[in-house]
N, C-alpha and C positions, 0 to 999 in steps of 0.2 A: 764599414766605411760609410759616411754620409756621402749623398749624391751632390755631385759638385754642381752649384748654382751658377749659372753665368754672371760674373762681373760687367755691370753696365757703366764701359768707359765713353766717356763724352770729352771731345776736343772743341772747343770755343775759338773762335776767330772772330776778326771783322774784314769782311771782304775790302770795305772802303778805307781801310788802313793804307797808307803809303809805304810803310815800313814799321821795322821793329825797333824797341829803344834800344834793346840790348842783344841785337841779331835773333832772328826766327829759329836758326837751326835748320832742321831738313824742311821742306815742302810737307804739308801736311797729309796732301794725296799720297806722296810715298809712305809717310808714317803708317797711313791706315790700310794701304795695300799688304805692307807688310805684316800688320797685327792680323790681317784677317788671314793671310797664309800660315802665321804661327800658331794663331790660338783658335781659328776656325769658329764653331759655334760655342766655344767656352767661355767667349766674351761678347757682347752686346755692343756694337760701335755705333756712335751717335756723332754727328758733326753740327754744332750751333753756329751759325753765323748772326753774328749781332746786327748787322746791317740787314738781316732779312727777319722781319717780326715773325713771319709763319714759320720759323726753324727755332725759334725760341719759346714757343707756346709749350711743349712739354717739360721743360728745363725752367719754368719761370722763377722759382726760387734761386737758383744757381745764377740764372741772369741778372737777377736784381740783387745778389752778394756781390758779382763782379763790378758791376755798376757804382753801387754804393760804396763799394771797398776800393774804386778805382784799381780793379787787379789787373797787371799786365797780362796783354794778350801775346801769342796764344796762351789757353790755358786747358790743362788736362785735369778732369775729375774723375774719380771712380766712385760708383754708387753715390754721386751727387754730393761729394766732397771733393773740393778743388786739392790737387796735389801737387802739379808743377805750374808754374806760372813765367811767362816772359820769353823762354826759350826752351824749345826741346827736340829732341831727336828720339828715333826708334829706339834706341840703346836705354836711354831714360825712362822710357814709357815702358818698355818692358820689364825694366826692373822693379819697377813700381808693380806693375801687374804679377810679377813672381812673386815678390814680397807678400802681397795680400793673400796670393792663392796659397803659399807657403804656411803664413798664418793661421787661415782659415782650415786647411785642410791637412797641414802636419807635413 
């Protein structure tokens, strides 16, 4: 059985936004805390704040895609590929991770 490579899970937001167009879902800190608890080292969690340029440096292509395509925030990307935009909660994020892990490792 192949060794499981950690998924890179990135949550993008803009701390200067007053609110969300379609409702934000659960707070990002809550989601991250529960992801860390559930997945440990099997996922690499990253937070990107579009209002903070230093947090965008490692994810320049993703940030460029968000801005060019005006993707709604918050946004979840896995391995640099956007998966959920505009509203998210722990259950939704967890389902994306589980689906990708199952597809990769059976």
